[in-house]
C-alpha positions in Angstrom: 66.9 -107.2 110.3 64.4 -105.5 112.6 65.4 -102.5 114.5 65.0 -102.8 118.4 62.9 -100.1 120.1 64.0 -97.9 122.9 62.5 -98.4 126.2 61.3 -94.8 126.1 59.5 -95.6 122.9 57.3 -97.8 124.6 55.8 -95.1 126.8 53.2 -94.4 123.9 50.4 -97.1 123.2 50.8 -98.6 120.0 48.2 -98.0 117.2 44.7 -100.1 117.1 44.7 -102.7 114.0 42.7 -100.0 112.3 44.6 -97.2 112.6 47.7 -99.2 111.6 46.1 -100.3 108.3 45.0 -96.8 107.8 49.1 -95.7 108.0 50.0 -98.4 106.0 47.8 -97.6 103.3 49.0 -93.9 103.2 52.5 -94.8 103.2 52.0 -97.1 100.3 50.3 -93.9 98.6 52.3 -91.2 99.8 55.5 -92.6 101.0 57.0 -92.1 104.6 56.4 -88.3 105.3 57.8 -88.1 108.8 61.2 -89.8 109.6 62.0 -92.3 112.6 63.6 -91.0 115.2 66.5 -93.1 116.7 69.3 -92.8 119.3 72.5 -95.1 119.7 70.9 -97.4 117.1 67.5 -97.8 118.7 64.3 -96.3 117.4 63.1 -93.9 120.2 60.1 -92.5 118.4 58.2 -94.0 115.0 57.3 -97.7 115.9 54.1 -97.5 114.1 55.7 -95.7 111.2 58.6 -98.5 111.0 56.4 -101.3 111.2 54.0 -99.8 108.5 57.1 -99.0 106.2 57.8 -102.7 106.5 54.5 -103.8 105.5 53.9 -101.5 103.0 57.5 -102.3 101.5 58.6 -98.6 101.6 62.3 -97.9 102.4 62.1 -96.1 106.1 63.8 -92.7 106.3 65.9 -92.1 109.8 66.8 -89.3 111.7 69.5 -89.6 114.8 68.8 -87.4 117.8 71.8 -85.2 119.0 71.4 -86.3 122.7 70.9 -82.9 124.0 68.7 -82.1 126.7 66.1 -84.6 128.1 65.5 -87.9 126.0 62.4 -88.4 127.5 61.0 -84.9 127.3 62.1 -85.0 123.5 60.0 -88.4 123.0 56.9 -86.7 124.8 57.1 -83.5 122.8 57.2 -85.3 119.7 54.1 -87.9 120.7 52.0 -85.0 122.2 52.0 -82.9 119.1 50.7 -85.4 117.1 48.2 -87.5 119.6 45.1 -86.1 120.7 45.2 -88.0 124.2 42.6 -87.5 126.8 43.8 -86.1 130.4 43.7 -89.8 131.7 45.8 -91.0 129.0 48.5 -88.3 129.8 48.1 -89.5 133.4 49.1 -92.9 132.7 51.8 -91.8 130.4 53.1 -89.8 133.2 53.7 -92.6 135.5 56.0 -94.1 132.9 57.8 -90.4 132.2 58.1 -90.1 136.0 60.1 -93.7 136.2 62.2 -92.5 133.2 62.8 -89.0 134.3 63.7 -90.2 137.6 66.5 -92.4 136.1 67.7 -89.8 133.9 68.0 -86.9 136.5 68.5 -89.2 139.6 65.5 -87.8 141.5 64.3 -90.2 144.1 66.1 -93.0 146.4 67.5 -96.1 145.0 66.0 -99.2 146.4 67.5 -102.3 147.6 68.2 -103.9 143.7 69.5 -100.2 142.8 66.4 -99.1 141.1 64.7 -95.8 142.0 61.8 -97.1 144.0 60.8 -93.9 145.9 60.3 -91.3 143.8 60.2 -88.0 144.8 57.3 -85.3 144.3 59.4 -83.2 142.1 59.4 -86.0 139.7 55.9 -86.5 139.7 55.3 -82.7 139.2 58.0 -82.5 136.4 56.5 -85.7 134.5 52.9 -83.9 134.8 54.1 -80.8 133.3 55.5 -82.4 130.5 52.7 -84.2 129.6 50.1 -81.6 130.4 48.2 -83.3 133.2 47.9 -82.3 136.9 49.9 -84.1 139.9 46.8 -85.3 141.3 45.9 -87.2 138.1 49.2 -88.8 138.0 49.1 -90.2 142.0 45.5 -91.6 140.9 47.2 -93.5 137.8 49.9 -95.1 140.2 47.5 -96.1 142.6 45.1 -97.9 140.0 48.2 -99.7 138.6 49.1 -100.9 142.2 45.6 -101.9 142.9 44.6 -103.4 139.5 47.4 -103.5 136.7 45.4 -104.7 134.0 43.2 -101.4 134.1 46.1 -99.6 132.7 46.3 -100.2 129.0 42.6 -99.6 129.2 42.9 -96.3 130.1 45.8 -95.8 127.7 43.9 -97.0 125.0 41.0 -94.4 125.7 38.1 -96.9 126.5 37.9 -95.4 130.3 38.8 -92.6 132.2 40.9 -92.1 135.2 38.0 -91.7 137.6 36.2 -94.5 136.4 39.3 -96.6 136.6 39.4 -96.0 140.1 36.2 -96.9 140.9 36.5 -100.5 139.2 39.8 -100.8 140.9 38.1 -101.0 144.0 36.1 -103.7 142.7 36.7 -107.6 143.5 38.6 -108.9 141.0 36.2 -111.5 139.5 33.7 -108.2 139.1 36.5 -106.3 137.4 36.9 -109.0 134.8 32.9 -108.8 134.4 33.4 -105.1 133.2 36.8 -105.4 131.3 35.2 -108.1 129.2 31.9 -106.2 128.5 34.2 -103.1 127.2 36.5 -105.5 125.4 33.5 -107.5 123.8 31.7 -104.2 122.3 33.8 -103.8 119.0 30.9 -104.9 116.6 28.2 -102.0 116.7 28.1 -98.9 118.2 24.8 -100.3 120.1 27.0 -102.9 121.7 29.6 -100.1 122.4 27.2 -97.9 124.1 25.4 -101.0 126.4 28.6 -102.1 127.6 29.9 -98.7 128.6 26.4 -98.2 130.1 26.9 -101.5 132.0 30.4 -100.4 133.1 29.2 -97.0 134.3 26.5 -98.8 136.3 29.2 -101.1 137.6 31.3 -98.3 138.5 28.3 -96.5 140.2 27.2 -99.8 142.4 31.0 -99.8 143.4 31.1 -96.1 144.5 28.0 -96.8 146.4 29.3 -99.8 148.0 32.5 -98.2 148.8 30.7 -95.1 150.2 28.1 -97.2 152.2 31.5 -99.5 153.6 33.1 -96.2 154.6 30.0 -95.2 156.5 29.9 -98.4 158.4 33.6 -98.4 158.9 33.5 -94.8 160.6 30.1 -95.6 162.5 32.1 -98.8 164.1 34.8 -96.4 164.8 32.9 -93.9 166.3 31.3 -96.6 168.6 34.5 -97.9 169.4 36.0 -94.8 170.1 32.8 -93.9 172.7 33.6 -97.4 174.7 36.7 -95.8 176.0 37.3 -93.5 178.7 39.1 -90.7 176.4 35.7 -91.5 174.0 33.5 -91.2 176.8 34.9 -87.6 177.8 34.8 -86.7 174.1 31.2 -87.6 174.4 30.6 -85.3 177.4 32.3 -82.5 175.9 30.4 -82.6 172.9 26.9 -82.8 174.7 28.1 -79.9 177.0 29.2 -78.1 173.7 25.9 -78.6 172.6 24.0 -77.3 175.2 25.9 -74.3 175.4 25.1 -73.6 171.9 21.7 -74.1 172.4 21.3 -72.1 175.5 23.5 -69.1 173.4 21.2 -69.5 170.6 17.7 -69.5 173.1 19.2 -66.4 174.6 19.7 -64.6 171.0 16.3 -65.6 170.0 14.7 -64.1 173.4 17.2 -60.8 172.6 15.8 -60.7 169.0 11.9 -61.4 170.3 12.5 -58.6 173.1 14.0 -55.9 170.4 11.2 -56.8 167.9 8.4 -56.3 170.8 10.2 -53.0 171.9 10.1 -51.5 168.3 6.3 -52.7 168.0 5.7 -50.8 171.4 7.5 -47.7 170.2 5.4 -47.5 166.7 2.2 -48.0 168.5 3.1 -45.3 171.4 4.2 -42.9 168.5 0.7 -43.7 166.6 -1.5 -43.1 169.9 0.5 -39.8 170.5 -0.2 -38.4 167.1 -3.8 -39.6 167.0 -4.8 -38.6 170.4 -5.3 -41.8 171.9 -3.8 -43.5 174.8 -3.2 -47.2 175.5 -2.1 -48.4 179.0 -0.7 -51.2 177.2 1.7 -48.9 175.5 3.0 -46.9 178.7 
């Protein structure tokens, strides 16, 4: 009978086919080196090892968590010690850690359905600290999931980073699908992977450029709109007056610098004329 996986175990991505095949071979040859952790009859850590044991026909070894401290923190610590995760992957994991942590410690405000829908900055900071990333990345990861949920797994498996995912999320849905399709199809040769990554980066660059141009258009339109209002006209006149005042100040500073320079030159010439026995009316 298949043992059920605890929901906290599903925070981390499963192995890909190549990694899983290698694990099966290792367990066949060397046995299960690390026990599978359980809690209340469910697997909290070791889903891949458990599946590999079943495939390899090796009896799995289990170890029960003692229930002391935070379950989510315990599971995260086990995985972080043996996985080599990027900051982007950690940020996506932190989003799930944040939810479980909020439930575990009741940090946040319950929604209408009884779930904690508004999670405080405290839970986010704790989640970021537990997985070893920063608050800003976690915030970005949450925005990406809200805008384009399909990007979550792509970031989790390490195919793209949070900055790239942010740009892709701003693309129209059909363009996002094209970018992801290129990434998913690039699995046969390194050359194809490189080409797909390059095309994805180009799409991200174009998305960023379009977003910047759009922001400039919006800002310019908003500026024009404001200038049509009485308040905008007053602000415009105020800015013009400030510009003229600054220009006059700069003008006076330039005149003062020029006068000071001329005075120094005259003083030097007078000193030279005095020591050499010459005089000059211009220097008087």
